[in-house]
matplotlib code that plots the C-alpha trace (Angstrom):
import matplotlib.pyplot as plt

x = [-19.1, -18.3, -15.5, -15.0, -13.3, -15.6, -18.4, -16.3, -14.7, -16.9, -16.1, -13.1, -9.7, -8.0, -4.2, -2.8, 1.2, 2.8, 2.1, -1.2, -4.0, -7.1, -9.5, -9.3, -10.9, -13.3, -13.9, -16.9, -15.8, -19.1, -17.3, -16.6, -13.4, -12.1, -8.9, -7.2, -3.4, -1.2, -1.4, -3.2, -2.8, -5.7, -5.7, -8.0, -7.2, -3.5, -3.6, -2.5, -5.5, -4.1, -2.1, -4.2, -3.4, -6.4, -7.2, -11.4, -11.2, -13.7, -12.8, -15.7, -18.7, -19.3, -19.3, -21.9, -24.0, -24.6, -24.5, -21.7, -18.2, -15.2, -14.2, -10.6, -7.5, -6.8, -3.3, -1.4, 1.9, 3.0, 1.7, -2.3, -4.9, -9.0, -12.1, -13.7, -17.9, -18.5, -22.4, -22.4, -26.0, -27.0, -23.9, -24.9, -28.7, -27.4, -25.3, -26.8, -23.5, -21.9, -24.2, -24.2, -20.6, -20.1, -22.9, -21.4, -17.8, -19.5, -20.8, -17.6, -16.5, -19.1, -18.8, -15.0, -15.7, -18.5, -16.5, -13.6, -15.7, -17.1, -14.0, -12.8, -16.1, -15.3, -12.0, -12.6, -15.9, -16.0, -13.6, -13.7, -13.5, -13.6, -12.9, -15.6, -17.7, -17.6, -21.4, -22.4, -20.6, -21.8, -25.4, -24.9, -23.5, -26.8, -29.2, -28.6, -31.1, -32.3]
y = [49.2, 50.0, 47.4, 49.3, 46.0, 44.2, 46.8, 47.7, 44.6, 44.1, 47.6, 47.8, 48.7, 51.6, 52.4, 56.0, 56.5, 58.9, 62.4, 61.6, 63.6, 61.3, 63.9, 67.1, 70.0, 71.9, 68.6, 66.5, 62.4, 61.1, 58.6, 57.8, 56.5, 54.3, 54.4, 51.3, 52.3, 54.7, 58.8, 61.6, 65.4, 67.8, 70.8, 73.6, 76.6, 75.8, 75.1, 72.5, 71.2, 68.1, 65.0, 62.0, 57.8, 56.4, 53.1, 53.9, 57.6, 58.8, 61.0, 62.7, 62.5, 65.8, 66.4, 63.3, 64.3, 67.8, 67.0, 69.3, 69.5, 68.2, 71.1, 70.1, 68.3, 65.2, 63.9, 60.9, 61.3, 57.9, 55.1, 54.2, 52.1, 52.7, 50.9, 53.3, 53.5, 54.1, 54.2, 55.7, 56.4, 52.9, 51.8, 53.9, 52.4, 49.0, 50.1, 51.7, 51.6, 53.4, 56.3, 56.0, 56.1, 58.6, 60.6, 60.5, 61.5, 64.7, 65.8, 65.3, 67.5, 69.8, 69.5, 70.7, 73.1, 74.9, 74.3, 76.4, 79.0, 79.6, 80.0, 82.8, 84.2, 84.3, 85.7, 88.1, 89.0, 92.6, 93.1, 94.8, 92.7, 89.3, 88.2, 90.3, 88.4, 84.7, 85.0, 84.6, 82.1, 80.3, 81.3, 80.1, 76.3, 76.0, 77.1, 75.1, 75.4, 73.0]
z = [-5.8, -9.3, -10.9, -14.4, -15.6, -15.7, -16.5, -19.6, -20.7, -23.4, -24.9, -27.6, -26.6, -27.6, -27.7, -27.8, -27.7, -25.5, -27.2, -29.0, -28.9, -27.3, -27.9, -29.2, -27.3, -29.2, -31.5, -30.8, -30.5, -29.5, -27.1, -23.9, -22.9, -19.8, -19.3, -18.4, -18.2, -18.8, -17.7, -19.4, -18.8, -19.4, -20.9, -21.6, -23.9, -23.8, -19.7, -18.1, -15.6, -14.3, -15.1, -14.6, -14.2, -12.5, -14.0, -14.6, -15.0, -17.7, -20.0, -22.7, -20.3, -20.5, -24.3, -24.4, -21.6, -22.7, -26.6, -26.9, -28.0, -25.8, -23.0, -22.7, -24.8, -23.3, -24.6, -23.5, -21.3, -21.9, -23.8, -22.7, -23.5, -22.9, -23.1, -25.4, -26.2, -29.2, -28.8, -24.9, -25.1, -24.9, -23.2, -20.3, -20.8, -20.7, -17.7, -14.7, -12.5, -15.2, -15.4, -11.4, -11.2, -13.7, -11.7, -8.6, -10.0, -11.6, -8.3, -6.9, -8.9, -8.1, -4.6, -4.4, -7.5, -5.2, -1.5, -3.6, -4.8, -1.6, 0.0, -2.5, -2.2, 1.5, 1.1, -1.9, -2.3, -1.3, -4.5, -7.0, -10.7, -11.1, -8.3, -6.8, -8.9, -7.4, -6.3, -10.1, -10.5, -7.6, -8.6, -12.5, -10.8, -8.5, -11.2, -14.1, -17.2, -19.0]

ax = plt.figure().add_subplot(projection="3d")
ax.plot(x, y, z, "-o")
ax.set_aspect("equal")
plt.show()
């Protein structure tokens, strides 16, 4: 079982006020954020994706793992505090339980996304246009190039 408080207790803590941007879309912070308390909203291209408040929530992992800019903006909905790994590669190397936790979290997201896309394909696969292209999206999910 992953106990983020135990695994992350040595990391520095950073607070964000309500309304403050935690992670800027298109930027590259180079850090991993672990939510201690508070809530955040995630938006991409100006569209609200989710509001989350689960302690232990990991943010910035896609940017770190793919070595690219952040794909979404994270903004504090209320005052928040985070444990912040400023050297995430070293932190993940030194804390394999955290790496496994992140891998499982990402696997769950891929599973939910794939199930949703399969459902869309079953409903709209014969359609013309964007909805009819669902099979291409599923193929791209399953054929990751390194």
